[in-house]
DOGU-144563 format. One record per atom (N, C-alpha, C, CB): x, y, z; residue number from 0; residue in three letters. Coordinates in steps of 0.2 Angstrom, whole numbers, plus 5000, padded with zeros to 4 digits. Each point is the difference from the previous one (the first is absolute). Glycine has a CB too. Layout:
+------+------+------+-----+-----+
!   xx !   yy !   zz !   n ! res !
+------+------+------+-----+-----+
!    X !    Y !    Z ! NUM ! ALA !
...
+------+------+------+-----+-----+
This chain:
+------+------+------+-----+-----+
!   xx !   yy !   zz !   n ! res !
+------+------+------+-----+-----+
! 5166 ! 5179 ! 5144 !   0 ! MET !
! 4993 ! 5001 ! 5001 !   0 ! MET !
! 4996 ! 4995 ! 4997 !   0 ! MET !
! 5002 ! 5012 ! 5000 !   0 ! MET !
! 4993 ! 4986 ! 5003 !   1 ! TYR !
! 4997 ! 4994 ! 4998 !   1 ! TYR !
! 4992 ! 5003 ! 4999 !   1 ! TYR !
! 5009 ! 4991 ! 5007 !   1 ! TYR !
! 4990 ! 5005 ! 4987 !   2 ! ALA !
! 4992 ! 5001 ! 4998 !   2 ! ALA !
! 4997 ! 4995 ! 5003 !   2 ! ALA !
! 5002 ! 5005 ! 4991 !   2 ! ALA !
! 4992 ! 4996 ! 5012 !   3 ! LEU !
! 4996 ! 4994 ! 5003 !   3 ! LEU !
! 4993 ! 5000 ! 4998 !   3 ! LEU !
! 5008 ! 5001 ! 5009 !   3 ! LEU !
! 4990 ! 4994 ! 4992 !   4 ! HIS !
! 4993 ! 4998 ! 4997 !   4 ! HIS !
! 4996 ! 4996 ! 5005 !   4 ! HIS !
! 5004 ! 5000 ! 4989 !   4 ! HIS !
! 4990 ! 5003 ! 5012 !   5 ! VAL !
! 4995 ! 4995 ! 5005 !   5 ! VAL !
! 4994 ! 4996 ! 4996 !   5 ! VAL !
! 5003 ! 5008 ! 5011 !   5 ! VAL !
! 4999 ! 4987 ! 4990 !   6 ! ASN !
! 4993 ! 4996 ! 4998 !   6 ! ASN !
! 4998 ! 4995 ! 5005 !   6 ! ASN !
! 5004 ! 5000 ! 4988 !   6 ! ASN !
! 4989 ! 5000 ! 5013 !   7 ! ARG !
! 4997 ! 4996 ! 5004 !   7 ! ARG !
! 5004 ! 4999 ! 5008 !   7 ! ARG !
! 4996 ! 4995 ! 4988 !   7 ! ARG !
! 5005 ! 5011 ! 5014 !   8 ! ARG !
! 5003 ! 5000 ! 5006 !   8 ! ARG !
! 5008 ! 4999 ! 5000 !   8 ! ARG !
! 4989 ! 4997 ! 5005 !   8 ! ARG !
! 5013 ! 5000 ! 4989 !   9 ! GLU !
! 5008 ! 4998 ! 5000 !   9 ! GLU !
! 5002 ! 5006 ! 4998 !   9 ! GLU !
! 5000 ! 4988 ! 4998 !   9 ! GLU !
! 5008 ! 5014 ! 5004 !  10 ! VAL !
! 5004 ! 5005 ! 4997 !  10 ! VAL !
! 5005 ! 4995 ! 4996 !  10 ! VAL !
! 4998 ! 5010 ! 5008 !  10 ! VAL !
! 5002 ! 4994 ! 4986 !  11 ! PHE !
! 5006 ! 4998 ! 4995 !  11 ! PHE !
! 5004 ! 5004 ! 4998 !  11 ! PHE !
! 4994 ! 4994 ! 4997 !  11 ! PHE !
! 5013 ! 5004 ! 5002 !  12 ! VAL !
! 5005 ! 5005 ! 4998 !  12 ! VAL !
! 5000 ! 5000 ! 4992 !  12 ! VAL !
! 5007 ! 4997 ! 5012 !  12 ! VAL !
! 4991 ! 5008 ! 4985 !  13 ! VAL !
! 4999 ! 5000 ! 4994 !  13 ! VAL !
! 5007 ! 5000 ! 4996 !  13 ! VAL !
! 4987 ! 5007 ! 5002 !  13 ! VAL !
! 5018 ! 4999 ! 5001 !  14 ! SER !
! 5005 ! 5000 ! 4996 !  14 ! SER !
! 5005 ! 5004 ! 5005 !  14 ! SER !
! 4994 ! 4998 ! 4989 !  14 ! SER !
! 5013 ! 5001 ! 5011 !  15 ! ARG !
! 5005 ! 5005 ! 5005 !  15 ! ARG !
! 5003 ! 5004 ! 4995 !  15 ! ARG !
! 5002 ! 4991 ! 5010 !  15 ! ARG !
! 4998 ! 5016 ! 4991 !  16 ! LEU !
! 5003 ! 5004 ! 4995 !  16 ! LEU !
! 5005 ! 5004 ! 5005 !  16 ! LEU !
! 4990 ! 5000 ! 4991 !  16 ! LEU !
! 5017 ! 5000 ! 5005 !  17 ! ARG !
! 5005 ! 5003 ! 5003 !  17 ! ARG !
! 5002 ! 5006 ! 4996 !  17 ! ARG !
! 5004 ! 4989 ! 5005 !  17 ! ARG !
! 4996 ! 5019 ! 4998 !  18 ! VAL !
! 5001 ! 5005 ! 4995 !  18 ! VAL !
! 5009 ! 4999 ! 4999 !  18 ! VAL !
! 4988 ! 5009 ! 5004 !  18 ! VAL !
! 5013 ! 4992 ! 4990 !  19 ! ILE !
! 5006 ! 4999 ! 4997 !  19 ! ILE !
! 5004 ! 5008 ! 5000 !  19 ! ILE !
! 4995 ! 4989 ! 4992 !  19 ! ILE !
! 5000 ! 5014 ! 5004 !  20 ! ASP !
! 5002 ! 5008 ! 5000 !  20 ! ASP !
! 4995 ! 5004 ! 4997 !  20 ! ASP !
! 5011 ! 4998 ! 4998 !  20 ! ASP !
! 4990 ! 5009 ! 5003 !  21 ! MET !
! 4995 ! 5004 ! 4998 !  21 ! MET !
! 5003 ! 5005 ! 4995 !  21 ! MET !
! 4995 ! 5000 ! 5011 !  21 ! MET !
! 5009 ! 4998 ! 4986 !  22 ! ASP !
! 5005 ! 5004 ! 4994 !  22 ! ASP !
! 4996 ! 4999 ! 4993 !  22 ! ASP !
! 5013 ! 4997 ! 5007 !  22 ! ASP !
! 4988 ! 5008 ! 4989 !  23 ! ARG !
! 4998 ! 4999 ! 4994 !  23 ! ARG !
! 5005 ! 4995 ! 4996 !  23 ! ARG !
! 4994 ! 5011 ! 5000 !  23 ! ARG !
! 5003 ! 4986 ! 4996 !  24 ! ARG !
! 5004 ! 4995 ! 4997 !  24 ! ARG !
! 4997 ! 4999 ! 4992 !  24 ! ARG !
! 5002 ! 4994 ! 5012 !  24 ! ARG !
! 5000 ! 5002 ! 4984 !  25 ! ASP !
! 4999 ! 5000 ! 4992 !  25 ! ASP !
! 4992 ! 4998 ! 4999 !  25 ! ASP !
! 5013 ! 4997 ! 4997 !  25 ! ASP !
! 4985 ! 5000 ! 5008 !  26 ! CYS !
! 4993 ! 4997 ! 5000 !  26 ! CYS !
! 4995 ! 5006 ! 5001 !  26 ! CYS !
! 5004 ! 4988 ! 5005 !  26 ! CYS !
! 4999 ! 5017 ! 4999 !  27 ! CYS !
! 4996 ! 5006 ! 5002 !  27 ! CYS !
! 4998 ! 5004 ! 4993 !  27 ! CYS !
! 5006 ! 5001 ! 5013 !  27 ! CYS !
! 4998 ! 4999 ! 4982 !  28 ! GLY !
! 4998 ! 5004 ! 4994 !  28 ! GLY !
! 5004 ! 5007 ! 5002 !  28 ! GLY !
! 4988 ! 4994 ! 4998 !  28 ! GLY !
! 5013 ! 5011 ! 4997 !  29 ! ALA !
! 5003 ! 5006 ! 5001 !  29 ! ALA !
! 4996 ! 5005 ! 5005 !  29 ! ALA !
! 5004 ! 4997 ! 4989 !  29 ! ALA !
! 5000 ! 5007 ! 5014 !  30 ! ALA !
! 4998 ! 5004 ! 5005 !  30 ! ALA !
! 4995 ! 5005 ! 4996 !  30 ! ALA !
! 5011 ! 4999 ! 5008 !  30 ! ALA !
! 4984 ! 5004 ! 4996 !  31 ! PRO !
! 4995 ! 5004 ! 4996 !  31 ! PRO !
! 5004 ! 5006 ! 4999 !  31 ! PRO !
! 4988 ! 4996 ! 5005 !  31 ! PRO !
! 5010 ! 5007 ! 4989 !  32 ! ALA !
! 5003 ! 5007 ! 4997 !  32 ! ALA !
! 4995 ! 5005 ! 5003 !  32 ! ALA !
! 5004 ! 4996 ! 4989 !  32 ! ALA !
! 4990 ! 5004 ! 5012 !  33 ! THR !
! 4996 ! 5006 ! 5003 !  33 ! THR !
! 4995 ! 4995 ! 5005 !  33 ! THR !
! 5000 ! 5010 ! 4988 !  33 ! THR !
! 4997 ! 4994 ! 5016 !  34 ! TRP !
! 4995 ! 4997 ! 5005 !  34 ! TRP !
! 4993 ! 4996 ! 4997 !  34 ! TRP !
! 5004 ! 5010 ! 5007 !  34 ! TRP !
! 4996 ! 4991 ! 4986 !  35 ! GLU !
! 4994 ! 4997 ! 4997 !  35 ! GLU !
! 5002 ! 4993 ! 4997 !  35 ! GLU !
! 4996 ! 5011 ! 4997 !  35 ! GLU !
! 5011 ! 4987 ! 5004 !  36 ! ASN !
! 5002 ! 4993 ! 4998 !  36 ! ASN !
! 5000 ! 4996 ! 5006 !  36 ! ASN !
! 5007 ! 5004 ! 4990 !  36 ! ASN !
! 4990 ! 4989 ! 5008 !  37 ! PRO !
! 5000 ! 4995 ! 5006 !  37 ! PRO !
! 5008 ! 4999 ! 5004 !  37 ! PRO !
! 4990 ! 4993 ! 4993 !  37 ! PRO !
! 5010 ! 5007 ! 5013 !  38 ! ALA !
! 5007 ! 4999 ! 5003 !  38 ! ALA !
! 5003 ! 4994 ! 4999 !  38 ! ALA !
! 4996 ! 5006 ! 5008 !  38 ! ALA !
! 5001 ! 4988 ! 4991 !  39 ! TYR !
! 5003 ! 4994 ! 4999 !  39 ! TYR !
! 4995 ! 4997 ! 4994 !  39 ! TYR !
! 5005 ! 4999 ! 5014 !  39 ! TYR !
! 4998 ! 5003 ! 4980 !  40 ! PRO !
! 4995 ! 4997 ! 4995 !  40 ! PRO !
! 5002 ! 4993 ! 4998 !  40 ! PRO !
! 4999 ! 5011 ! 4995 !  40 ! PRO !
! 5006 ! 4986 ! 5007 !  41 ! GLY !
! 5001 ! 4992 ! 5000 !  41 ! GLY !
! 4997 ! 4995 ! 5005 !  41 ! GLY !
! 5010 ! 5004 ! 4996 !  41 ! GLY !
! 4986 ! 5000 ! 5010 !  42 ! HIS !
! 4995 ! 4997 ! 5004 !  42 ! HIS !
! 4994 ! 5001 ! 4999 !  42 ! HIS !
! 5008 ! 4999 ! 5007 !  42 ! HIS !
! 4989 ! 5001 ! 4988 !  43 ! GLY !
! 4993 ! 5002 ! 4997 !  43 ! GLY !
! 4995 ! 4995 ! 5002 !  43 ! GLY !
! 5005 ! 5005 ! 4991 !  43 ! GLY !
! 4999 ! 4988 ! 5011 !  44 ! ASP !
! 4995 ! 4995 ! 5002 !  44 ! ASP !
! 4999 ! 5001 ! 5007 !  44 ! ASP !
! 5002 ! 4991 ! 4990 !  44 ! ASP !
! 5002 ! 5013 ! 5013 !  45 ! TRP !
! 4999 ! 5001 ! 5007 !  45 ! TRP !
! 4999 ! 5006 ! 5004 !  45 ! TRP !
! 5007 ! 4991 ! 4999 !  45 ! TRP !
! 4990 ! 5012 ! 4995 !  46 ! SER !
! 4998 ! 5008 ! 5002 !  46 ! SER !
! 4995 ! 5001 ! 5005 !  46 ! SER !
! 5002 ! 5003 ! 4989 !  46 ! SER !
! 4994 ! 4991 ! 5012 !  47 ! MET !
! 4994 ! 5000 ! 5005 !  47 ! MET !
! 5004 ! 5000 ! 5007 !  47 ! MET !
! 4991 ! 4993 ! 4992 !  47 ! MET !
! 5015 ! 5005 ! 5008 !  48 ! LEU !
! 5003 ! 4999 ! 5007 !  48 ! LEU !
! 5005 ! 5008 ! 5001 !  48 ! LEU !
! 5001 ! 4983 ! 5000 !  48 ! LEU !
! 4998 ! 5021 ! 4995 !  49 ! GLY !
! 5003 ! 5006 ! 5002 !  49 ! GLY !
! 5008 ! 5001 ! 4995 !  49 ! GLY !
! 4993 ! 5000 ! 5014 !  49 ! GLY !
! 5009 ! 4995 ! 4983 !  50 ! ALA !
! 5006 ! 5000 ! 4996 !  50 ! ALA !
! 4999 ! 5005 ! 4993 !  50 ! ALA !
! 5003 ! 4988 ! 5005 !  50 ! ALA !
! 4991 ! 5014 ! 4994 !  51 ! GLY !
! 4999 ! 5005 ! 4994 !  51 ! GLY !
! 4998 ! 5006 ! 5001 !  51 ! GLY !
! 4997 ! 4991 ! 4995 !  51 ! GLY !
! 5002 ! 5011 ! 5012 !  52 ! GLY !
! 4997 ! 5006 ! 5003 !  52 ! GLY !
! 5005 ! 5005 ! 5001 !  52 ! GLY !
! 4990 ! 4993 ! 5005 !  52 ! GLY !
! 5008 ! 5013 ! 4995 !  53 ! CYS !
! 5004 ! 5006 ! 5001 !  53 ! CYS !
! 5003 ! 4999 ! 5007 !  53 ! CYS !
! 4993 ! 5008 ! 4993 !  53 ! CYS !
! 5014 ! 4993 ! 5008 !  54 ! GLY !
! 5003 ! 4999 ! 5006 !  54 ! GLY !
! 5002 ! 4994 ! 5004 !  54 ! GLY !
! 4994 ! 5008 ! 5000 !  54 ! GLY !
! 5003 ! 4987 ! 4996 !  55 ! ALA !
! 5000 ! 4992 ! 5003 !  55 ! ALA !
! 5006 ! 4997 ! 4998 !  55 ! ALA !
! 4988 ! 4997 ! 5000 !  55 ! ALA !
! 5014 ! 4999 ! 5002 !  56 ! MET !
! 5007 ! 4997 ! 5000 !  56 ! MET !
! 5000 ! 4992 ! 4997 !  56 ! MET !
! 5005 ! 5008 ! 5010 !  56 ! MET !
! 4999 ! 4989 ! 4986 !  57 ! ALA !
! 4999 ! 4994 ! 4999 !  57 ! ALA !
! 5003 ! 4997 ! 5005 !  57 ! ALA !
! 4998 ! 5000 ! 4990 !  57 ! ALA !
! 5001 ! 4994 ! 5012 !  58 ! VAL !
! 5003 ! 4995 ! 5005 !  58 ! VAL !
! 4999 ! 4994 ! 4997 !  58 ! VAL !
! 4997 ! 5006 ! 5010 !  58 ! VAL !
! 5011 ! 4991 ! 4991 !  59 ! HIS !
! 5002 ! 4994 ! 4996 !  59 ! HIS !
! 5000 ! 4996 ! 5005 !  59 ! HIS !
! 5007 ! 5005 ! 4991 !  59 ! HIS !
! 4990 ! 4989 ! 5009 !  60 ! VAL !
! 4999 ! 4994 ! 5005 !  60 ! VAL !
! 5003 ! 4994 ! 4999 !  60 ! VAL !
! 4991 ! 5004 ! 5003 !  60 ! VAL !
! 5011 ! 4991 ! 5001 !  61 ! ASP !
! 5002 ! 4993 ! 4998 !  61 ! ASP !
! 4993 ! 4998 ! 5004 !  61 ! ASP !
! 5014 ! 4999 ! 4999 !  61 ! ASP !
! 4983 ! 4995 ! 4998 !  62 ! ALA !
! 4993 ! 4998 ! 5003 !  62 ! ALA !
! 5000 ! 4992 ! 4999 !  62 ! ALA !
! 4994 ! 5012 ! 4997 !  62 ! ALA !
! 5003 ! 4984 ! 5007 !  63 ! THR !
! 4999 ! 4994 ! 4999 !  63 ! THR !
! 4994 ! 4999 ! 4995 !  63 ! THR !
! 5006 ! 4997 ! 5011 !  63 ! THR !
! 4994 ! 4998 ! 4987 !  64 ! PRO !
! 4993 ! 5000 ! 4995 !  64 ! PRO !
! 4994 ! 5000 ! 5003 !  64 ! PRO !
! 5006 ! 4993 ! 4992 !  64 ! PRO !
! 4988 ! 5009 ! 5005 !  65 ! VAL !
! 4994 ! 5001 ! 5004 !  65 ! VAL !
! 4998 ! 4993 ! 4999 !  65 ! VAL !
! 4997 ! 5013 ! 4997 !  65 ! VAL !
! 5000 ! 4985 ! 5011 !  66 ! ARG !
! 4997 ! 4994 ! 5001 !  66 ! ARG !
! 4994 ! 5002 ! 5005 !  66 ! ARG !
! 5011 ! 4993 ! 4998 !  66 ! ARG !
! 4984 ! 5002 ! 5003 !  67 ! PHE !
! 4995 ! 5001 ! 5004 !  67 ! PHE !
! 4999 ! 4992 ! 5005 !  67 ! PHE !
! 4993 ! 5011 ! 4990 !  67 ! PHE !
! 5014 ! 4987 ! 5010 !  68 ! ASP !
! 4999 ! 4993 ! 5003 !  68 ! ASP !
! 5004 ! 4999 ! 5006 !  68 ! ASP !
! 4998 ! 4995 ! 4989 !  68 ! ASP !
! 5006 ! 5012 ! 5013 !  69 ! VAL !
! 5004 ! 5000 ! 5006 !  69 ! VAL !
! 4996 ! 5003 ! 5006 !  69 ! VAL !
! 5010 ! 5000 ! 4994 !  69 ! VAL !
! 4988 ! 4995 ! 5009 !  70 ! ALA !
! 4996 ! 5001 ! 5006 !  70 ! ALA !
! 5005 ! 5002 ! 5008 !  70 ! ALA !
! 4990 ! 4991 ! 4994 !  70 ! ALA !
! 5008 ! 5014 ! 5007 !  71 ! ILE !
! 5004 ! 5003 ! 5008 !  71 ! ILE !
! 4997 ! 4994 ! 5005 !  71 ! ILE !
! 5000 ! 5014 ! 4998 !  71 ! ILE !
! 5004 ! 4983 ! 5006 !  72 ! PRO !
! 4997 ! 4995 ! 5004 !  72 ! PRO !
! 4996 ! 5004 ! 5006 !  72 ! PRO !
! 5009 ! 4991 ! 4998 !  72 ! PRO !
! 4985 ! 5006 ! 5005 !  73 ! GLY !
! 4997 ! 5004 ! 5004 !  73 ! GLY !
! 5003 ! 5002 ! 5007 !  73 ! GLY !
! 4991 ! 4993 ! 4994 !  73 ! GLY !
! 5015 ! 5003 ! 5007 !  74 ! GLU !
! 5003 ! 5003 ! 5007 !  74 ! GLU !
! 5005 ! 5005 ! 4999 !  74 ! GLU !
! 4999 ! 4989 ! 5006 !  74 ! GLU !
! 5003 ! 5012 ! 4988 !  75 ! LEU !
! 5004 ! 5006 ! 4998 !  75 ! LEU !
! 4996 ! 5005 ! 4999 !  75 ! LEU !
! 5007 ! 4993 ! 4995 !  75 ! LEU !
! 4986 ! 5007 ! 5003 !  76 ! LEU !
! 4996 ! 5006 ! 5001 !  76 ! LEU !
! 4998 ! 5003 ! 5005 !  76 ! LEU !
! 4996 ! 4997 ! 4992 !  76 ! LEU !
! 5004 ! 5000 ! 5015 !  77 ! THR !
! 5000 ! 5002 ! 5006 !  77 ! THR !
! 5007 ! 5004 ! 5002 !  77 ! THR !
! 4991 ! 4990 ! 5003 !  77 ! THR !
! 5014 ! 5009 ! 4994 !  78 ! ARG !
! 5007 ! 5003 ! 5001 !  78 ! ARG !
! 5002 ! 5006 ! 4995 !  78 ! ARG !
! 5002 ! 4989 ! 5004 !  78 ! ARG !
! 4995 ! 5011 ! 4990 !  79 ! LEU !
! 5002 ! 5005 ! 4996 !  79 ! LEU !
! 4999 ! 5008 ! 5003 !  79 ! LEU !
! 4996 ! 4990 ! 4991 !  79 ! LEU !
! 5009 ! 5014 ! 5009 !  80 ! THR !
! 4999 ! 5006 ! 5004 !  80 ! THR !
! 5003 ! 5006 ! 4994 !  80 ! THR !
! 5001 ! 4995 ! 5013 !  80 ! THR !
! 4996 ! 5010 ! 4988 !  81 ! TRP !
! 5001 ! 5005 ! 4997 !  81 ! TRP !
! 5003 ! 5007 ! 5003 !  81 ! TRP !
! 4991 ! 4993 ! 4994 !  81 ! TRP !
! 5013 ! 5011 ! 5004 !  82 ! ARG !
! 5002 ! 5006 ! 5004 !  82 ! ARG !
! 5000 ! 5006 ! 4997 !  82 ! ARG !
! 5006 ! 4994 ! 5006 !  82 ! ARG !
! 4988 ! 5011 ! 4997 !  83 ! ASN !
! 5000 ! 5006 ! 4997 !  83 ! ASN !
! 5006 ! 5005 ! 5000 !  83 ! ASN !
! 4989 ! 4998 ! 5002 !  83 ! ASN !
! 5009 ! 5008 ! 4996 !  84 ! ARG !
! 5006 ! 5006 ! 5000 !  84 ! ARG !
! 5001 ! 5001 ! 5006 !  84 ! ARG !
! 4996 ! 5007 ! 4990 !  84 ! ARG !
! 4999 ! 4993 ! 5015 !  85 ! ARG !
! 5002 ! 5001 ! 5007 !  85 ! ARG !
! 5003 ! 4996 ! 5004 !  85 ! ARG !
! 4991 ! 5004 ! 4998 !  85 ! ARG !
! 5011 ! 4989 ! 4998 !  86 ! GLY !
! 5003 ! 4996 ! 5005 !  86 ! GLY !
! 4995 ! 4995 ! 5003 !  86 ! GLY !
! 5008 ! 5009 ! 5002 !  86 ! GLY !
! 4986 ! 4992 ! 4996 !  87 ! GLN !
! 4995 ! 4996 ! 5004 !  87 ! GLN !
! 5000 ! 4993 ! 4996 !  87 ! GLN !
! 4992 ! 5010 ! 5004 !  87 ! GLN !
! 5007 ! 4986 ! 5000 !  88 ! THR !
! 4999 ! 4992 ! 4997 !  88 ! THR !
! 4992 ! 4997 ! 5000 !  88 ! THR !
! 5012 ! 4997 ! 5005 !  88 ! THR !
! 4986 ! 5001 ! 4990 !  89 ! ARG !
! 4994 ! 4997 ! 5001 !  89 ! ARG !
! 5000 ! 4993 ! 4996 !  89 ! ARG !
! 4995 ! 5011 ! 5002 !  89 ! ARG !
! 5001 ! 4985 ! 4999 !  90 ! GLY !
! 4997 ! 4994 ! 4997 !  90 ! GLY !
! 4995 ! 5000 ! 4997 !  90 ! GLY !
! 5004 ! 4996 ! 5006 !  90 ! GLY !
! 4994 ! 4999 ! 4990 !  91 ! LEU !
! 4993 ! 4998 ! 4996 !  91 ! LEU !
! 4995 ! 5000 ! 5006 !  91 ! LEU !
! 5005 ! 4992 ! 4991 !  91 ! LEU !
! 4990 ! 5010 ! 5007 !  92 ! LYS !
! 4994 ! 4999 ! 5004 !  92 ! LYS !
! 4995 ! 4995 ! 4997 !  92 ! LYS !
! 5002 ! 5012 ! 5005 !  92 ! LYS !
! 4994 ! 4986 ! 4998 !  93 ! HIS !
! 4994 ! 4995 ! 4997 !  93 ! HIS !
! 5003 ! 4994 ! 4999 !  93 ! HIS !
! 4993 ! 5008 ! 4995 !  93 ! HIS !
! 5013 ! 4989 ! 5008 !  94 ! VAL !
! 5002 ! 4993 ! 4998 !  94 ! VAL !
! 4998 ! 4995 ! 5005 !  94 ! VAL !
! 5010 ! 5004 ! 4994 !  94 ! VAL !
! 4986 ! 4991 ! 5004 !  95 ! VAL !
! 4996 ! 4996 ! 5005 !  95 ! VAL !
! 5002 ! 4993 ! 4997 !  95 ! VAL !
! 4988 ! 5008 ! 5003 !  95 ! VAL !
! 5014 ! 4988 ! 5002 !  96 ! GLU !
! 5003 ! 4993 ! 4998 !  96 ! GLU !
! 5004 ! 5000 ! 4993 !  96 ! GLU !
! 4991 ! 4995 ! 5006 !  96 ! GLU !
! 5013 ! 5009 ! 4994 !  97 ! GLY !
! 5006 ! 5001 ! 4993 !  97 ! GLY !
! 4995 ! 5002 ! 4994 !  97 ! GLY !
! 5009 ! 4989 ! 5004 !  97 ! GLY !
! 4987 ! 5015 ! 4997 !  98 ! ARG !
! 4995 ! 5002 ! 4993 !  98 ! ARG !
! 4999 ! 5006 ! 5001 !  98 ! ARG !
! 4994 ! 4990 ! 4997 !  98 ! ARG !
! 5007 ! 5014 ! 4998 !  99 ! LEU !
! 4997 ! 5008 ! 5001 !  99 ! LEU !
! 4993 ! 5001 ! 4999 !  99 ! LEU !
! 5011 ! 5004 ! 4996 !  99 ! LEU !
! 4986 ! 4998 ! 5009 ! 100 ! GLU !
! 4992 ! 5000 ! 5000 ! 100 ! GLU !
! 4998 ! 5007 ! 4996 ! 100 ! GLU !
! 4998 ! 4994 ! 5012 ! 100 ! GLU !
! 5007 ! 5012 ! 4989 ! 101 ! SER !
! 4999 ! 5005 ! 4996 ! 101 ! SER !
! 5007 ! 5003 ! 4997 ! 101 ! SER !
! 4989 ! 5002 ! 5007 ! 101 ! SER !
! 5011 ! 5001 ! 4985 ! 102 ! SER !
! 5005 ! 5001 ! 4998 ! 102 ! SER !
! 5002 ! 5008 ! 5002 ! 102 ! SER !
! 4998 ! 4989 ! 4992 ! 102 ! SER !
! 4997 ! 5015 ! 5011 ! 103 ! VAL !
! 5001 ! 5007 ! 5001 ! 103 ! VAL !
! 5006 ! 5001 ! 5002 ! 103 ! VAL !
! 4989 ! 5002 ! 5002 ! 103 ! VAL !
! 5014 ! 4994 ! 5003 ! 104 ! SER !
! 5008 ! 5003 ! 5004 ! 104 ! SER !
! 5005 ! 4999 ! 4995 ! 104 ! SER !
! 4998 ! 4998 ! 5013 ! 104 ! SER !
! 5002 ! 4998 ! 4981 ! 105 ! LEU !
! 5005 ! 4998 ! 4995 ! 105 ! LEU !
! 5000 ! 5005 ! 4994 ! 105 ! LEU !
! 4999 ! 4988 ! 5003 ! 105 ! LEU !
! 4995 ! 5016 ! 4997 ! 106 ! GLN !
! 5000 ! 5004 ! 4993 ! 106 ! GLN !
! 5004 ! 5006 ! 5001 ! 106 ! GLN !
! 4988 ! 4997 ! 4997 ! 106 ! GLN !
! 5016 ! 5005 ! 4997 ! 107 ! GLY !
! 5004 ! 5005 ! 5000 ! 107 ! GLY !
! 5008 ! 4999 ! 5000 ! 107 ! GLY !
! 4990 ! 5004 ! 5005 ! 107 ! GLY !
! 5015 ! 5000 ! 4997 ! 108 ! PHE !
! 5006 ! 5000 ! 4999 ! 108 ! PHE !
! 5003 ! 5000 ! 5007 ! 108 ! PHE !
! 5000 ! 5005 ! 4989 ! 108 ! PHE !
! 5005 ! 4990 ! 5013 ! 109 ! TYR !
! 5001 ! 5000 ! 5007 ! 109 ! TYR !
! 5008 ! 4998 ! 5000 ! 109 ! TYR !
! 4987 ! 4996 ! 5005 ! 109 ! TYR !
! 5017 ! 5006 ! 4999 ! 110 ! ARG !
! 5006 ! 4998 ! 5001 ! 110 ! ARG !
! 5001 ! 4994 ! 5004 ! 110 ! ARG !
! 5003 ! 5012 ! 4999 ! 110 ! ARG !
! 4999 ! 4982 ! 5000 ! 111 ! LEU !
! 5001 ! 4994 ! 5004 ! 111 ! LEU !
! 5005 ! 5001 ! 5005 ! 111 ! LEU !
! 4996 ! 4992 ! 4991 ! 111 ! LEU !
! 5004 ! 5006 ! 5015 ! 112 ! THR !
! 5006 ! 5000 ! 5004 ! 112 ! THR !
! 5005 ! 4993 ! 4997 ! 112 ! THR !
! 4992 ! 5007 ! 5011 ! 112 ! THR !
! 5015 ! 4995 ! 4991 ! 113 ! PRO !
! 5004 ! 4996 ! 4996 ! 113 ! PRO !
! 4999 ! 4992 ! 5001 ! 113 ! PRO !
! 5009 ! 5010 ! 5002 ! 113 ! PRO !
! 4988 ! 4989 ! 5005 ! 114 ! GLU !
! 4999 ! 4993 ! 5001 ! 114 ! GLU !
! 4995 ! 4997 ! 4996 ! 114 ! GLU !
! 5002 ! 5002 ! 5011 ! 114 ! GLU !
! 4992 ! 5002 ! 4989 ! 115 ! ALA !
! 4994 ! 4997 ! 4995 ! 115 ! ALA !
! 5003 ! 5000 ! 4993 ! 115 ! ALA !
! 4991 ! 5004 ! 5008 ! 115 ! ALA !
! 5013 ! 5001 ! 4990 ! 116 ! ALA !
! 5003 ! 5000 ! 4993 ! 116 ! ALA !
! 5004 ! 4993 ! 4999 ! 116 ! ALA !
! 5002 ! 5014 ! 5000 ! 116 ! ALA !
! 5002 ! 4985 ! 5005 ! 117 ! CYS !
! 5004 ! 4994 ! 5000 ! 117 ! CYS !
! 4995 ! 4993 ! 4998 ! 117 ! CYS !
! 5008 ! 5006 ! 5009 ! 117 ! CYS !
! 4987 ! 4993 ! 4996 ! 118 ! GLU !
! 4996 ! 4995 ! 5000 ! 118 ! GLU !
! 4996 ! 5000 ! 4994 ! 118 ! GLU !
! 4999 ! 5000 ! 5012 ! 118 ! GLU !
! 4998 ! 5005 ! 4985 ! 119 ! LEU !
! 4997 ! 5000 ! 4994 ! 119 ! LEU !
! 5006 ! 4997 ! 4994 ! 119 ! LEU !
! 4992 ! 5010 ! 5004 ! 119 ! LEU !
! 5013 ! 4993 ! 4996 ! 120 ! ALA !
! 5007 ! 4999 ! 4996 ! 120 ! ALA !
! 4999 ! 4991 ! 4999 ! 120 ! ALA !
! 5008 ! 5012 ! 5007 ! 120 ! ALA !
! 4993 ! 4985 ! 4999 ! 121 ! GLU !
! 5000 ! 4993 ! 5001 ! 121 ! GLU !
! 4994 ! 4997 ! 4996 ! 121 ! GLU !
! 5006 ! 5001 ! 5011 ! 121 ! GLU !
! 4988 ! 5001 ! 4991 ! 122 ! VAL !
! 4994 ! 4998 ! 4996 ! 122 ! VAL !
! 5001 ! 4999 ! 4992 ! 122 ! VAL !
! 4994 ! 5005 ! 5009 ! 122 ! VAL !
! 5008 ! 5002 ! 4990 ! 123 ! VAL !
! 5001 ! 4999 ! 4992 ! 123 ! VAL !
! 5006 ! 4997 ! 4997 ! 123 ! VAL !
! 4994 ! 5011 ! 5000 ! 123 ! VAL !
! 5011 ! 4988 ! 5005 ! 124 ! GLY !
! 5006 ! 4998 ! 4997 ! 124 ! GLY !
! 4998 ! 4992 ! 5000 ! 124 ! GLY !
! 5008 ! 5010 ! 5004 ! 124 ! GLY !
! 4989 ! 4988 ! 5001 ! 125 ! SER !
! 4999 ! 4992 ! 4999 ! 125 ! SER !
! 4995 ! 4998 ! 4995 ! 125 ! SER !
! 5002 ! 4998 ! 5012 ! 125 ! SER !
! 4994 ! 5006 ! 4984 ! 126 ! SER !
! 4995 ! 4999 ! 4995 ! 126 ! SER !
! 5002 ! 5001 ! 4994 ! 126 ! SER !
! 4993 ! 5002 ! 5008 ! 126 ! SER !
! 5014 ! 5000 ! 4991 ! 127 ! VAL !
! 5004 ! 5002 ! 4993 ! 127 ! VAL !
! 5000 ! 4993 ! 4997 ! 127 ! VAL !
! 5009 ! 5011 ! 5004 ! 127 ! VAL !
! 4988 ! 4987 ! 4989 ! 128 ! PRO !
! 5001 ! 4995 ! 4997 ! 128 ! PRO !
! 5009 ! 4997 ! 4998 ! 128 ! PRO !
! 4986 ! 5003 ! 4996 ! 128 ! PRO !
+------+------+------+-----+-----+
C-alpha cells in the first residue's frame, strides 16, 4: 500500500506500508469483556482509523518512514495503472507533460497492477537513505 501526496502538480510517495497481520497482539490490549469496552484499547491513538471502534480490526504494518521528498517521475505517472474488482484496468487522468493537472483520479483507495507496484517499489527503494 502506498500513501501518496500531491503538491504543485507533483505526486510524492509519502510512505509504503505492508500489512504484517491482523491478529490481536499484546499491543492491542485485552479483548473486550462487554460491547461497551473498546475493541483495541492499546491502539487509542489510532482510534480515528477504526482500531478502537466496534467490530474494527487492528492491522499491524511495516512502513517506510514518512517523507514528502520522494517524487514519482513524470514518465512513470503516465504508466501507473490500477485494477478494479471487475478486472478493469485504468490509469491516471489529467497527466500533462509529466505533471498531474487534477488529483481527482488519484483520490481514494485503489489496487495497483503488479507492474505499477514494482515500478513504485523501485522509486521508493532508490530513495531509501
